[in-house]
KOLDRENRO-127982 format. One record per residue (C-alpha): residue number from 1; residue in three letters; x, z negated, y negated. Coordinates in Angstrom, 3 decimals. Example, Ala and Ser with C-alpha at 12.3 -4.5 7.8 and 13.67 -1.06 7.14 Angstrom:
// KOLDRENRO-127982
SITE   resi   resn          X          Z          Y
SITE      1    ALA     12.300     -7.800      4.500
SITE      2    SER     13.670     -7.140      1.060
***
This chain:
// KOLDRENRO-127982
SITE   resi   resn          X          Z          Y
SITE      1    MET      0.000      0.000      0.000
SITE      2    THR      1.297      0.961     -3.431
SITE      3    ALA      0.797     -0.988     -6.649
SITE      4    PHE      1.728     -0.126    -10.202
SITE      5    ILE      2.420     -3.089    -12.457
SITE      6    LEU      2.008     -2.259    -16.120
SITE      7    GLY      4.167     -4.171    -18.538
SITE      8    ASN      3.508     -3.370    -22.152
SITE      9    GLY      6.854     -1.896    -23.170
SITE     10    LEU      6.861      1.389    -25.051
SITE     11    SER      8.306      3.308    -22.101
SITE     12    ARG      4.878      3.442    -20.410
SITE     13    LYS      3.086      4.756    -23.495
SITE     14    ASN      2.567      8.347    -22.306
SITE     15    ILE      1.817      7.708    -18.640
SITE     16    ASN     -1.636      8.953    -17.645
SITE     17    LEU     -3.206      5.793    -16.228
SITE     18    ASP     -6.191      7.652    -14.762
SITE     19    LEU     -3.846      9.771    -12.624
SITE     20    LEU     -1.916      6.638    -11.706
SITE     21    LYS     -5.092      4.983    -10.439
SITE     22    GLN     -5.492      7.808     -7.903
SITE     23    GLN     -2.122      6.888     -6.361
SITE     24    GLY     -2.506      3.112     -5.896
SITE     25    HIS     -3.741     -0.173     -7.329
SITE     26    ILE     -2.986     -0.988    -10.967
SITE     27    TYR     -2.115     -4.480    -12.177
SITE     28    GLY     -2.003     -4.933    -15.941
SITE     29    CYS     -1.420     -7.576    -18.551
SITE     30    ASN     -3.126     -8.980    -21.600
SITE     31    ALA     -4.430     -6.403    -24.096
SITE     32    LEU     -4.468     -3.542    -21.568
SITE     33    TYR     -8.155     -4.322    -21.019
SITE     34    ARG     -8.930     -3.052    -24.535
SITE     35    GLU     -8.275      0.541    -23.467
SITE     36    PHE     -8.149      0.667    -19.656
SITE     37    THR     -9.591     -1.254    -16.718
SITE     38    PRO     -6.905     -1.997    -14.119
SITE     39    ASP     -7.709     -3.194    -10.609
SITE     40    VAL     -6.271     -6.584    -11.577
SITE     41    LEU     -5.667     -8.004    -15.061
SITE     42    VAL     -3.444    -11.022    -15.756
SITE     43    ALA     -3.104    -13.071    -18.945
SITE     44    THR     -1.301    -16.400    -19.188
SITE     45    ASP     -1.336    -17.026    -22.947
SITE     46    ARG     -4.418    -19.074    -23.713
SITE     47    PRO     -5.713    -17.275    -26.855
SITE     48    ILE     -5.901    -13.819    -25.286
SITE     49    ALA     -6.987    -15.226    -21.906
SITE     50    THR     -9.861    -16.991    -23.655
SITE     51    GLN    -10.855    -13.829    -25.516
SITE     52    ILE    -10.845    -11.818    -22.270
SITE     53    GLN    -13.096    -14.343    -20.551
SITE     54    GLU    -15.452    -14.765    -23.500
SITE     55    SER    -15.817    -10.969    -23.764
SITE     56    GLY    -17.494    -10.937    -20.330
SITE     57    TYR    -14.677     -8.859    -18.817
SITE     58    ALA    -13.889    -11.376    -16.049
SITE     59    LYS    -17.461    -11.382    -14.761
SITE     60    ASN    -17.194     -7.718    -13.811
SITE     61    HIS    -13.471     -7.237    -13.160
SITE     62    LYS    -10.722     -9.111    -11.327
SITE     63    PHE     -8.910    -11.292    -13.883
SITE     64    TYR     -6.343    -14.032    -13.267
SITE     65    THR     -5.228    -16.743    -15.669
SITE     66    ARG     -3.737    -20.233    -15.549
SITE     67    ARG     -6.836    -22.244    -16.438
SITE     68    PRO    -10.042    -20.253    -15.925
SITE     69    ILE    -13.024    -21.205    -18.055
SITE     70    GLU    -15.741    -22.328    -15.672
SITE     71    GLY    -18.578    -19.882    -15.210
SITE     72    LEU    -16.883    -16.878    -16.856
SITE     73    GLY    -15.576    -15.249    -13.655
SITE     74    ALA    -11.809    -15.641    -13.988
SITE     75    LEU     -9.611    -16.549    -11.029
SITE     76    ALA     -6.784    -19.098    -11.031
SITE     77    LEU     -3.245    -17.798    -10.670
SITE     78    SER     -1.319    -18.716     -7.545
SITE     79    SER      0.626    -21.960     -7.781
SITE     80    ASN      3.711    -19.998     -6.594
SITE     81    TYR      4.344    -18.526    -10.051
SITE     82    PHE      1.979    -20.602    -12.192
SITE     83    GLY      4.458    -21.258    -15.014
SITE     84    TYR      5.571    -17.648    -15.305
SITE     85    SER      4.426    -15.211    -18.015
SITE     86    SER      1.774    -12.529    -17.522
SITE     87    GLY      4.101     -9.703    -16.393
SITE     88    PRO      5.911    -11.698    -13.702
SITE     89    ASN      2.594    -13.161    -12.532
SITE     90    ALA      1.166     -9.652    -12.175
SITE     91    VAL      4.189     -8.707    -10.041
SITE     92    GLY      3.785    -11.867     -7.968
SITE     93    GLN      0.055    -11.294     -7.479
SITE     94    ALA      0.672     -7.763     -6.218
SITE     95    CYS      3.069     -9.214     -3.635
SITE     96    ILE      0.578    -11.911     -2.642
SITE     97    ASP     -2.086     -9.215     -2.284
SITE     98    GLY      0.074     -7.449      0.324
SITE     99    HIS      1.448     -4.415     -1.524
SITE    100    HIS      4.635     -3.013      0.029
SITE    101    ASN      5.684     -0.522     -2.677
SITE    102    ILE      5.569     -1.928     -6.190
SITE    103    TYR      6.383      0.141     -9.257
SITE    104    LEU      7.252     -1.666    -12.484
SITE    105    LEU      6.233      0.390    -15.533
SITE    106    GLY      6.799     -0.706    -19.118
SITE    107    PHE      9.003     -3.612    -18.067
SITE    108    ASP     11.500     -2.612    -20.755
SITE    109    MET     12.840     -6.133    -21.407
SITE    110    GLY     14.775     -4.938    -24.399
SITE    111    PRO     14.262     -3.786    -27.979
SITE    112    THR     13.077     -0.487    -29.376
SITE    113    GLU     15.672      2.110    -30.306
SITE    114    LYS     15.744      0.458    -33.771
SITE    115    ASN     16.359     -2.995    -32.201
SITE    116    LEU     12.811     -4.243    -32.910
SITE    117    PHE      9.851     -5.713    -31.006
SITE    118    ASN      9.081     -3.448    -28.031
SITE    119    ASN      5.376     -3.610    -27.211
SITE    120    ILE      2.671     -0.950    -27.315
SITE    121    TYR      0.239     -3.522    -28.735
SITE    122    ALA      2.482     -4.518    -31.661
SITE    123    ASP      0.544     -4.927    -34.898
SITE    124    THR     -2.659     -5.936    -33.086
SITE    125    GLU     -4.335     -9.301    -32.540
SITE    126    PHE     -2.199    -11.833    -30.580
SITE    127    TYR      0.960     -9.702    -30.921
SITE    128    LYS      3.934     -9.663    -33.273
SITE    129    THR      4.343     -6.848    -35.744
SITE    130    SER      6.467     -3.830    -34.903
SITE    131    ALA      8.943     -5.019    -37.569
SITE    132    HIS      9.734     -8.252    -35.681
SITE    133    PRO     12.969     -8.750    -33.759
SITE    134    PRO     12.760     -8.177    -29.987
SITE    135    THR     11.310    -10.803    -27.665
SITE    136    PHE     13.756    -12.950    -25.690
SITE    137    ALA     13.535    -11.568    -22.154
SITE    138    LYS     15.818    -13.853    -20.138
SITE    139    ASN     12.942    -15.843    -18.602
SITE    140    TRP     11.108    -12.652    -17.594
SITE    141    VAL     14.291    -11.412    -15.916
SITE    142    LYS     14.837    -14.705    -14.090
SITE    143    HIS     11.234    -14.893    -12.890
SITE    144    ILE     10.974    -11.274    -11.739
SITE    145    LYS     14.293    -11.591     -9.912
SITE    146    LYS     12.975    -14.697     -8.101
SITE    147    ILE      9.794    -12.861     -7.072
SITE    148    MET     11.837     -9.949     -5.696
SITE    149    GLU     14.038    -12.367     -3.766
SITE    150    ASP     10.953    -14.167     -2.400
SITE    151    HIS      9.551    -10.849     -1.113
SITE    152    ARG     12.548     -9.109      0.482
SITE    153    LEU     10.349     -6.796      2.580
SITE    154    VAL      8.660     -5.363     -0.517
SITE    155    ARG     10.174     -2.245     -2.074
SITE    156    PHE     10.351     -2.543     -5.874
SITE    157    ILE     10.911      0.497     -8.098
SITE    158    ARG     11.581     -0.047    -11.812
SITE    159    VAL     10.708      3.045    -13.836
SITE    160    GLN     13.142      3.459    -16.725
SITE    161    GLY     12.528      5.252    -20.006
SITE    162    PRO     14.484      5.484    -23.256
SITE    163    THR     13.553      1.924    -24.322
SITE    164    THR     14.177      0.299    -20.922
SITE    165    ALA     17.120     -2.111    -20.982
SITE    166    HIS     19.694     -2.190    -18.197
SITE    167    ILE     19.433     -5.655    -16.613
SITE    168    GLU     22.673     -6.740    -14.950
SITE    169    ASP     20.901     -9.568    -13.120
SITE    170    PHE     18.902     -6.930    -11.216
SITE    171    ASP     22.010     -5.131     -9.918
SITE    172    SER     22.318     -7.480     -6.927
SITE    173    ILE     18.685     -7.110     -5.800
SITE    174    THR     18.828     -4.997     -2.630
SITE    175    ASN     15.079     -4.248     -2.486
SITE    176    LEU     15.019     -2.862     -6.038
SITE    177    THR     15.720      0.728     -7.023
SITE    178    HIS     15.374      2.518    -10.333
SITE    179    LEU     13.562      5.762    -11.133
SITE    180    ASP     13.872      7.886    -14.249
SITE    181    LEU     10.637      8.043    -16.291
SITE    182    ASP     10.639     11.859    -16.415
SITE    183    THR     10.924     12.086    -12.627
SITE    184    PHE      8.152      9.519    -12.164
SITE    185    THR      5.863     11.269    -14.678
SITE    186    ASP      6.436     14.629    -13.001
SITE    187    ARG      5.499     13.158     -9.614
SITE    188    ILE      2.320     11.516    -10.949
SITE    189    ASN      1.185     14.449    -13.100
SITE    190    ASN      1.739     16.971    -10.300
SITE    191    LYS      0.508     14.690     -7.497
SITE    192    LYS      3.824     14.753     -5.664
SITE    193    ASP      4.841     12.100     -3.160
SITE    194    LEU      6.146      8.930     -4.724
***
């Protein structure tokens, strides 16, 4: 089973998510729900998690958060990765759900080409402005590395675009490979084997 985990880095901006959905399950984070309905949505920050639940989204779609509001349909995140951020929790949930091939898209973990905040939802509610410095990514790196080490039989593929940072800590992970964004996009758009 294949899963695509959508981080919100700029490198995933031009990927056709409808075509992606034909190839596997999509796990997304936070504000993704404003424009696209993934198979699973994860939000750990309380303000946006509350907004998602109060919007009625969680009653009709699978949504995980740390502390679900009773009666609004959200599910509690696994205790395995409870303290982790939304992106790592989405990766962990895909593993828990039994996916064997997991693609990481938009997990840029670095700045824009101008060394600024790298997020497709910059300048919107709950997000920094596009003029802010980049987000500190060391905890994301540490947590995703731990999830990959916990699930050695899962094949992880990190799709890399022009704003995707090289992460030295990932170099030692034997069940992780990297794929160029153009190659990935060509395979999805032309329905080639992944």
